[in-house]
N, C-alpha and C positions, 0 to 999 in steps of 0.2 A: 504493499499500498503506499503510495506517494501522495501525499497531502500538502499544496505549497502555502506559505504565506499569501503568495498572490490571489489565489484559489478565495483563501479564506476574506479577504479584503474586499472579494469581487461579490461574496455572499452577502456581507454587510452593508456594503453599499448598494446594491439591489432591494434590499429590503428598508434601508434609512431613505433612500431618494423615490421608493415607487415604483419604479420602470427600469428597464433594461437602458432605455437611451439615457433617462438620467444618470444613472448610476456611472455608463460611461462618460459623460460629461465631467461628473463627479471625479472620476479616475485618471483622466487625460487620454483614454483610449478609444478605440472604436468599439460600438456598438457587439460588431461580431467577436473582438474579442473579449468582449464579458459574458456574451453567449457560448463561447467555446471553455472559459474557464468555469462557469457553472456547471458546464457539461463534465468535462473532466473531474469535477469535483464530487458530483453526482456516480459518475462510474468507479472512482476510487473509494467512495465509499459503498458503495453497493445499495443506494437508498434514493429516493426521491425527496427532494429540499423545500421546493416550491411550485406551488399550484398557478398557473398561466392560464389566462383569460386574456380576452381584449381589451378588457379595462383595468385588471389590477393583476399583481403581482402579492401572493403571500404564502407565509411558509406552512408545511405540512406541521405536524406533530414533531416527528424528527427534525424537520427543521428547524424548530422553536428549539429544540434542546443543542442542535449544533450551532446554531446561530449565537447562544449563551458561551457557549464554550470558544466559539470563535472571537468574540467580543474580549473574552477573559487573555486567551491566547494575544490578542494583536494589543492590550492594553499592558502585558507583561512583556512583551518588545518593545514599547514605546517606554517603559522603567529601565529597562536594560540600555537601551541606546543613551538617555538621558543620565545613567549612571556612569556609563564609559565615557562621556562625551563632556563630564560637568565640570572638568579640568580646575580653572581657578574660579568657578563659581559659587564653589562650597567646598568647606572643609570641616570635617568630621574629626572630633577628637575626643575618643574614648577615656574612661578611667574607671577603675574597679570601684574603689569606695569613695574617697573626696574631693574628685577633682582638683582643684589648685587651692581648696581653703579659702584662706580669708583674702585672698588674691584673685578669686573668680571673677567678682563682678565688676574688678576694675579691669582685668583681661579683656572679659565680653568689650566694656565701654570701649576701651583704647582701640581695641579689634574694628569696632564698627566704625571708629573714625579715622583708623588709621589705612582699613583696607576695606572701604564700602562697597567693591565687586566682589568679596567674597565672603559668602556668608558662614556664620560660624554657629556650627550644633555640637553641643556638649551632648555625649553618650554614654550611658551608663552600662558597664558590661563587666561582669565580673568572671574574669576568667586572667590566666597569667598575662597576657599583654593588653586585656584591655579592650579585646575585641579586634585587636590589628590583625591577629592570625584569622581572626573569623569572619575578616570582610566587613564587618560593621562599621569602620571607622579610617581614617586616613592618616592621622598622627594618634599615641597614644600617649598617657600620662602614667607614669609608672615610678615605683618606689622601691625598687631591687633591681639588679643587673640583669639587663639581657642578655640570654646567652647562646639564643638561636642566631646562627650566621646568617639566616636570611633577613635580619632587622638591624639597623645602626640606630644609634642614640646618644644622646647627650644630654649631659648634667645643667639644669638650668639654675638650679637652689640649693638648700638646705632645710630642713627643718626640724625641730626639737622633737624627740620621743617624749610622750607624756602618758602616764598611768592614768588609766579609768577604773573606778570605784563605786560602789553603791554608796548613795549620798549619809547613808548613814553606819558607813565602816569608817572605823578609828585611822585609817590612813586619811580619809576624805578632811581631817582638821589640820594636817601637817600643810604649811606651804610647798613642799617637796619631798620626794621619795625617792630613795635611792634600791638598785638593784636587790641589795640584800633584804630589803624589806618583803620581798614577793617571793624568797625563797620558799617559804613555808605555805605558799597559797595554790590556789588552783588556776593557771594562765588560759584564757579563753585565745585562741589562736584560728586563723584561716590560711591554712598552709598552700591553697594554691596563690592567693592573691596579698596575702598579710605580709609585713615588714618584719614582724617579731616570731624568732624560733627560742628555744630553750639554750641556742648557743648562745645568747647574749650572757649568760651566766656561766662562772666557774662549773667544769663538770661535777664537782661535789656538792655543787647548791643548787642545782636546777629545778625550778618549779614543776608540778605535775601539771600535765595539759590536757584540755578536750575540745575539740574541734567544732570549728563551725562554716558557714558557708556564704554568710550574707551580713552585713552592717547591720540591717535592724535587729536580727536573731542576737548579735553579739552585745547590743547594746541590752537587748531585754532581758538576757541572761544576768549581765553585769549588773542590773537595777534589783536583782533579785539577792543580791551578795554571795553568790554562790560562786561566783569568779571573777578573777581580776584583770585587767586587758592591759597593753601596750599597743600604743599605736603613734603616728606621726602628727604632729600640731593639727595638720589641715582636718582631721578627723573631729576635733574640737569644735573647731570652726564651721563646718559643714552639719554636724551633727549634734548641737546642743539639746540635751536631752533633760527632764525632771526626773529627780533620782539618779541621776549620774555626777559625778563629779571627778573632771581632769585634773592632776597635779604632774608638774614635769619633773622627769627622770634625771638625777643630779650628774649621774656617773655612768648615763648612757649615749655613747655617741649619736651625731645626729644622722638622720636620713638624707640620701641625696634625691631630689626629684629630678627625673628624667623625660625627657621626650623621645619615645621609639616613633620609626617608620620603617616603612619595605627598601631593603638596600637598593634593589634595582628598580625602585618604581617610586623615588620621594614624591610627596605633592608638590605642586610649585610655590607653593604657601609657606613649605615646614620651616625655611631660614626665616623668614618674617617671625613666623610665632616662636621659634627659639630664642630671638632677638627680643622681641616685646617681653614674655616670661623672666627670661634673664634678668633684664631691667628692672621687674616690677618683684623679685627674690633679692634684689641688689637694693632693693629702695628707691630708685631714682624716681 
């Protein structure tokens, strides 16, 4: 069976325009070409799609079902073409948990002013590459090294590590916390996308761990007091939550914030995004 897109376009045009003559005008082809395309489609499918009289053309029952699928296929094709040819017109930036923290609104405003021809879209995708490997974004914000050789990355800034505890936890009364204060607690981690592992602690003083895969679940469990969390400063800015208190970790190294992109297919606006974010994290 060989069904071609031109045949589907012909079927849709005949139904939408009402006659073979008007369909030919809409498609910019001859009426004979329209008739041949429809006939070849009906032969390929082995069914009659249209009822033709001297006054009108109407779909058969099968024709209506085929028509609905044809519209869907042609619509998806249009989406595919727009996706492949968007170029400078759109920049999708993926993130797993917290986007750019306190810099997120400023980045969006400055981008709109500096790059009016490129629409910025922030896309949350909870995967190791924040949607880059999955094709849902053009650039991604990640907070751990990108080891996959398919991607390049650049560090745009640093963020403090914070401890997240329940509001009634004794640690919530402190101005800051040390790693040793968490050794006898249960640490809630996201091994897929998170920035924290037991390796932050000495081998003889590592906390027990439980796993989660979503920031909302992470916050919900911590609010119960059953677990504590360690996260980038951006999480506190993005997710202030009643029942959760964030405190700085004094003796933990900061987290590098990176932008990642496909090595062999960088978005044309990637360098502009790197420069703008680097300036924001510097405080420019």
